[in-house]
C-alpha positions in Angstrom: 48.7 -325.6 -73.7 52.3 -325.7 -73.3 54.2 -327.6 -70.6 56.4 -326.4 -68.0 59.4 -324.5 -69.6 62.7 -324.6 -67.6 64.8 -321.6 -67.6 67.3 -321.4 -70.6 70.7 -322.6 -70.4 72.5 -319.3 -71.6 71.5 -317.4 -68.8 71.3 -314.7 -71.3 67.9 -312.5 -72.0 65.5 -314.0 -74.3 65.7 -312.1 -78.1 62.0 -311.8 -78.2 60.5 -312.4 -81.5 63.6 -314.1 -83.3 67.0 -315.1 -82.7 70.9 -313.3 -83.4 72.6 -314.6 -86.3 74.7 -316.6 -84.1 72.9 -317.9 -81.6 71.3 -321.6 -81.9 67.6 -321.0 -79.8 66.4 -324.7 -79.8 65.1 -327.1 -76.4 63.7 -330.4 -76.1 60.3 -332.0 -75.6 59.9 -335.0 -73.7 58.8 -336.5 -70.3 61.0 -336.6 -67.5 64.2 -335.2 -69.2 65.9 -333.8 -66.2 68.9 -336.1 -67.0 69.1 -335.4 -70.5 72.9 -334.2 -71.6 71.7 -332.8 -74.9 72.1 -329.0 -73.7 75.3 -329.6 -72.9 76.6 -331.7 -75.9 75.1 -328.8 -78.2 77.1 -326.3 -75.8 80.1 -327.8 -76.5 79.8 -327.5 -80.0 78.6 -324.2 -80.4 81.3 -323.4 -78.3 83.9 -325.0 -80.7 81.9 -322.9 -83.9 81.6 -319.5 -82.1 77.7 -319.6 -81.2 75.5 -319.0 -78.4 73.3 -321.5 -77.4 69.8 -320.6 -75.9 68.1 -324.0 -74.7 65.2 -324.6 -73.3 63.9 -328.2 -71.7 60.0 -328.7 -72.0 59.0 -331.4 -69.6 55.7 -332.8 -70.6 55.3 -335.4 -67.7 52.5 -334.7 -66.0 50.6 -332.2 -68.4 48.0 -334.1 -69.7 46.5 -330.9 -71.6 49.6 -330.5 -73.4 49.3 -330.1 -76.8 52.6 -330.6 -79.2 51.3 -329.0 -82.5 50.2 -326.1 -80.5 53.6 -325.8 -78.7 56.0 -326.6 -81.6 53.7 -324.0 -83.8 54.2 -321.2 -81.0 58.2 -321.9 -80.9 58.5 -321.4 -84.8 56.4 -318.6 -84.6 58.5 -317.3 -81.6 61.7 -317.5 -83.6 63.3 -320.6 -82.6 65.9 -322.4 -85.0 63.9 -325.6 -84.0 63.2 -328.3 -81.3 64.3 -332.0 -80.4 61.7 -334.6 -79.7 62.1 -337.2 -77.3 59.7 -339.9 -75.8 56.4 -340.1 -76.1 56.3 -337.1 -78.8 58.5 -338.7 -81.9 55.8 -339.8 -83.8 53.8 -336.6 -83.3 56.8 -335.0 -84.4 56.5 -336.6 -87.7 53.0 -335.9 -88.1 53.8 -332.2 -87.1 56.5 -332.2 -90.5 54.3 -334.2 -92.7 55.7 -333.7 -96.2 58.9 -331.5 -94.6 60.6 -334.9 -93.3 64.2 -335.6 -95.1 63.7 -338.0 -97.8 65.6 -340.6 -95.9 63.2 -340.9 -93.0 60.0 -340.5 -94.3 59.1 -344.2 -93.8 60.3 -344.4 -90.4 56.8 -342.6 -88.8 59.2 -341.0 -86.4 61.1 -337.6 -86.1 63.4 -336.4 -82.9 64.3 -333.2 -84.7 62.6 -330.1 -86.3 64.0 -327.2 -87.7 62.0 -324.0 -88.5 63.9 -322.3 -91.1 63.0 -324.0 -93.5 60.9 -326.8 -91.8 62.1 -329.8 -91.8 61.5 -333.1 -89.9 65.3 -335.3 -89.0 65.9 -338.1 -87.3 69.5 -337.9 -85.9 68.8 -341.7 -83.9 68.8 -343.1 -87.5 71.7 -341.4 -88.7 73.2 -341.4 -85.6 73.1 -344.9 -85.6 74.5 -345.4 -88.9 77.4 -343.2 -87.7 78.0 -345.0 -84.4 78.0 -348.3 -86.3 80.2 -347.3 -89.0 83.0 -346.3 -86.5 82.4 -349.2 -84.7 83.0 -351.8 -87.7 81.9 -352.4 -91.3 80.7 -355.7 -91.0 76.8 -356.5 -91.4 74.2 -357.0 -88.3 73.8 -360.5 -89.3 70.6 -361.7 -87.5 69.3 -359.2 -85.1 66.6 -360.0 -82.1 65.3 -356.4 -80.9 63.1 -356.1 -77.8 60.7 -352.9 -78.1 58.7 -351.1 -81.0 58.6 -347.9 -80.0 60.0 -344.5 -81.0 63.6 -345.6 -81.1 62.7 -348.7 -82.5 61.4 -346.5 -85.5 64.9 -345.4 -85.9 67.3 -348.5 -84.9 65.5 -351.2 -86.8 65.5 -349.3 -90.2 68.9 -348.4 -89.7 69.9 -352.0 -89.0 67.9 -353.2 -92.1 70.1 -350.2 -94.4 73.1 -352.0 -92.6 72.3 -354.7 -94.5 71.2 -357.1 -91.7 70.1 -360.7 -92.2 66.9 -360.3 -90.3 65.8 -358.4 -87.7 63.1 -359.9 -85.3 61.0 -357.4 -82.9 58.6 -358.0 -80.4 56.8 -355.8 -78.0 54.7 -356.1 -75.1 52.1 -354.2 -77.6 52.0 -356.9 -80.4 50.0 -354.3 -82.6 53.2 -352.1 -81.9 55.6 -354.6 -83.2 53.5 -355.2 -85.9 52.9 -351.8 -87.3 56.8 -351.3 -87.1 57.5 -354.7 -89.3 54.9 -353.9 -91.4 56.6 -350.2 -92.4 60.2 -351.7 -92.1 60.3 -355.1 -93.4 61.0 -356.4 -90.1 59.4 -359.6 -88.7 57.2 -359.2 -85.9 56.9 -362.4 -83.7 55.0 -362.9 -80.2 57.3 -361.7 -76.8 56.5 -365.9 -76.0 58.8 -366.4 -78.3 61.5 -364.0 -78.0 63.9 -366.4 -76.5 64.2 -368.8 -79.7 64.8 -365.2 -81.3 67.6 -364.4 -79.1 69.7 -367.9 -78.8 69.2 -367.7 -82.9 70.5 -364.0 -83.3 73.8 -362.5 -83.6 73.0 -359.3 -82.2 70.7 -358.2 -79.7 69.1 -354.5 -79.2 67.1 -353.2 -76.4 64.8 -350.7 -77.5 62.8 -350.7 -74.4 63.0 -348.4 -71.3 64.2 -351.1 -69.1 67.7 -350.5 -67.4 67.0 -346.4 -67.6 67.3 -344.9 -64.4 65.4 -346.5 -61.7 63.9 -348.7 -64.2 66.0 -351.7 -63.3 65.7 -355.1 -65.3 66.4 -356.1 -68.6 64.1 -357.3 -71.8 66.7 -359.8 -72.1 67.3 -363.3 -69.8 70.9 -363.1 -69.0 70.9 -366.5 -69.2 70.4 -366.3 -72.9 73.5 -363.9 -73.3 76.6 -365.7 -74.8 76.0 -367.6 -78.3 75.8 -363.8 -79.8 78.4 -361.5 -81.3 77.3 -358.3 -80.4 74.6 -356.1 -78.4 73.4 -352.9 -78.3 71.0 -350.8 -76.0 69.5 -347.7 -76.7 69.5 -346.9 -72.6 72.6 -344.5 -72.0 71.6 -343.4 -68.3 73.1 -345.4 -67.0 75.9 -346.1 -69.7 76.3 -350.1 -68.2 72.6 -351.3 -67.8 72.1 -355.0 -66.4 71.7 -355.9 -70.2 75.1 -354.9 -71.4 76.7 -356.0 -68.1 75.5 -359.3 -68.9 76.2 -359.1 -72.5 80.2 -358.0 -71.5 80.1 -361.0 -69.1 79.1 -363.3 -72.0 81.7 -361.9 -74.3 79.4 -359.7 -76.5 81.1 -356.7 -78.3 79.2 -354.0 -76.8 77.8 -350.9 -78.3 76.5 -348.5 -75.7 73.3 -346.0 -75.8 76.0 -343.2 -75.1 77.7 -344.3 -78.2 74.9 -343.5 -80.1 73.8 -340.4 -78.2 77.2 -338.7 -79.3 76.4 -339.2 -82.9 73.0 -338.4 -82.4 73.8 -335.0 -80.7 76.8 -334.4 -83.5 73.4 -334.8 -86.8 71.3 -332.5 -84.4 73.9 -329.6 -84.4 74.1 -330.2 -88.1 70.6 -330.2 -88.5 69.9 -327.1 -86.4 73.4 -325.3 -88.0 74.3 -327.0 -91.4 77.4 -327.1 -89.7 79.1 -330.8 -89.4 81.5 -330.9 -86.6 84.6 -333.0 -87.0 84.5 -336.3 -85.2 88.2 -336.5 -84.6 87.8 -333.6 -82.5 84.1 -333.5 -81.3 83.9 -336.9 -79.9 86.5 -336.8 -77.1 84.8 -333.2 -75.8 81.8 -335.2 -75.8 83.0 -338.2 -73.7 83.0 -336.1 -70.6 79.4 -336.1 -70.6 79.1 -339.9 -70.2 76.8 -340.9 -67.3 79.1 -342.7 -64.6 
């Protein structure tokens, strides 16, 4: 059963069983997605490349009967180009894509972008993180402490390993989730009770929990433990300056924000949908206008 579909952002009539050749028809599946800036980011890139955007959010919050596989099958039959997927459906998206997951992400267990012609599963959180890191530095991440082992961690942790991290220690309030992530990626799962030691010994700190998002205050990292490290990244981008990153800046750490990741994720998603690789030099400044204040 499909969840609530908001009005499409294009303001144009639906095309029925298919899309015009120059139309990108897609959407976003997830819970509480009203603050997402993905549609606006895609609209900027579509305008740059002469495309029309037809974007429909599918908010699954409060829809206990929502059937992910049935919904995606329906969107594919209805002529969509594809659909972007966020919390809590990224592992479902990987399952739906199955053998059609692109080679680079087959071990991640999570996908955030599905394309339908041909069918393929992508993880632009993973590819976006690699690009965002490369823009910032060519240094390896060193020893990394990661809070949270959910869907976004399934992209960020393998990316850190691919970048040559010396070690990645991860914990989660659900210890089994951290253990599964470690087994799948080569990271090391640790008990949450020992996280303080991992934080103090780390070169980099990464938040992959929802803490700090919107009205979800707090931080996964005790501010008193922040300072000896070199860098910090928070996957949350609304707000951009989370309590965690504010503490990291006060401690003198080099900060990479969730919005930094969002910009590259959006460009990689546009490329997955259209086959067009946006030019970062011209696209990134335009996407900057979408940064949450």
